[in-house]
C-alpha positions in Angstrom: -17.0 23.8 -1.8 -17.8 22.9 1.8 -21.2 21.3 2.5 -22.6 22.9 5.7 -25.6 21.6 7.6 -27.9 24.1 9.2 -30.6 23.9 11.7 -33.8 25.6 10.6 -36.8 26.4 12.7 -40.1 28.4 12.8 -42.9 29.3 15.1 -46.2 31.1 14.4 -49.2 32.2 16.5 -52.4 33.9 15.4 -56.0 34.2 16.6 -59.4 34.9 15.1 -62.2 36.7 17.0 -65.5 38.2 16.1 -65.3 41.8 15.0 -67.8 44.7 14.7 -71.0 42.6 15.3 -69.7 39.5 13.4 -70.6 36.0 14.2 -69.9 35.3 17.9 -68.8 31.7 17.0 -65.7 33.1 15.4 -63.1 32.3 18.1 -60.1 30.1 17.2 -56.3 30.1 17.6 -53.6 29.0 15.2 -50.2 27.6 16.2 -47.3 26.1 14.2 -43.9 24.9 15.3 -41.3 23.3 13.1 -37.6 22.4 12.9 -35.3 20.6 10.5 -31.9 20.2 9.0 -30.8 21.5 5.6 -27.7 21.2 3.5 -26.8 22.1 0.0 -28.6 19.1 -1.6 -31.0 17.8 1.0 -33.4 18.8 3.8 -35.5 17.0 6.5 -38.1 18.7 8.6 -40.8 18.0 11.2 -43.7 20.4 11.7 -46.8 20.5 14.0 -49.7 22.8 13.1 -52.9 23.4 14.9 -55.9 25.3 13.4 -58.0 25.6 16.5 -61.7 25.2 17.1 -64.3 27.0 19.2 -65.5 23.7 20.9 -66.3 22.2 17.5 -68.4 25.2 16.4 -65.9 27.1 14.2 -62.5 26.1 12.7 -59.7 28.7 12.1 -60.0 29.9 8.5 -57.5 31.3 6.0 -59.8 32.7 3.3 -57.1 34.8 1.6 -54.3 32.2 1.5 -53.7 28.7 0.3 -53.2 25.9 2.9 -52.1 23.4 0.2 -48.4 23.8 1.1 -49.1 23.2 4.8 -52.1 20.8 5.1 -51.6 18.5 2.1 -51.6 18.7 -1.7 -55.0 17.0 -2.1 -56.7 20.2 -0.7 -59.0 18.0 1.5 -58.5 20.7 4.2 -58.7 23.8 2.0 -61.3 24.9 4.5 -60.7 24.0 8.1 -63.4 21.8 9.5 -65.5 23.1 12.4 -63.8 20.7 14.7 -60.4 22.2 13.9 -57.3 20.5 12.6 -54.0 19.2 14.0 -51.3 18.2 11.5 -48.1 16.4 12.3 -45.9 16.6 9.1 -42.6 15.1 8.2 -40.8 16.2 5.0 -37.7 15.1 3.2 -36.2 16.5 0.0 -33.2 16.0 -2.1 -31.9 17.8 -5.2 -29.0 17.0 -7.5 -28.0 19.1 -10.6 -31.3 20.2 -12.1 -33.6 17.6 -10.5 -35.4 17.6 -7.2 -37.5 15.1 -5.2 -39.7 15.8 -2.1 -41.8 13.5 0.0 -44.1 14.6 2.8 -46.2 12.6 5.2 -49.2 14.1 7.1 -51.1 12.7 10.1 -54.3 14.6 10.7 -56.5 14.8 13.8 -59.2 17.2 14.9 -58.4 19.9 17.4 -61.7 19.3 19.2 -62.8 15.7 20.1 -59.5 14.3 18.9 -61.1 12.6 15.8 -58.8 10.7 13.4 -58.9 12.7 10.2 -56.6 10.4 8.2 -53.2 10.7 6.7 -51.6 11.8 3.4 -48.5 11.2 1.4 -47.3 13.8 -1.1 -44.5 13.1 -3.6 -43.1 15.6 -6.1 -40.4 15.5 -8.8 -39.1 18.6 -10.4 -36.7 19.3 -13.3 -35.2 22.7 -14.2 -34.4 22.3 -17.9 -33.3 25.8 -18.6 -32.8 29.1 -16.7 -36.2 30.2 -15.3 -38.2 27.2 -16.7 -39.0 24.1 -14.7 -41.5 21.2 -14.8 -43.0 19.4 -11.8 -44.9 16.2 -11.5 -46.7 15.6 -8.2 -48.8 12.9 -6.6 -50.9 13.2 -3.5 -52.7 10.3 -1.7 -55.1 11.1 1.2 -56.6 8.2 3.2 -59.6 8.9 5.4 -59.6 8.4 9.1 -62.8 8.1 11.2 -65.8 7.6 8.9 -67.9 10.0 11.0 -65.7 12.9 9.7 -67.2 12.3 6.3 -64.0 12.9 4.3 -63.5 10.5 1.4 -60.2 9.0 0.2 -58.7 11.4 -2.4 -55.8 11.0 -4.9 -54.5 13.6 -7.2 -51.8 13.7 -9.8 -50.8 16.8 -11.8 -48.1 18.3 -13.9 -47.0 22.0 -13.9 -44.8 24.1 -16.0 -43.3 27.2 -14.3 -41.5 30.2 -15.7 -39.7 32.7 -13.4 -38.1 35.8 -14.8 
């Protein structure tokens, strides 16, 4: 079997605006660009994501979706701060047989005022021990940036069991 390396990339744009007499502060843009390389057993990727701000009055929100996959596993940014969020993210992963390892590093800054919002490292190990059944152990370590942002250091560890049919 030949191991081929592929270039992968993505780009996304969205905007939120006030609707039908809604709060006039609702005005923010979203942008994401990413690229990486992938092969049969490994991948490496770099992404930049911007959840905009209306001059520090309103941060782009995703109320019907989880941001955990994109803005860190500690869920510190499950709700975008009013000053918005920029995330530089590097991810690397490797799998062999039934096991997988992934590591992600995030560097966070505000969209408005360029405040240091800290950084996070996420590590995950997974094991597929039978068809459709897998277990994952994950660790996330967020370290706060500028104290004026009011976000505390956060660490989480958890284990999950998944069944797909």
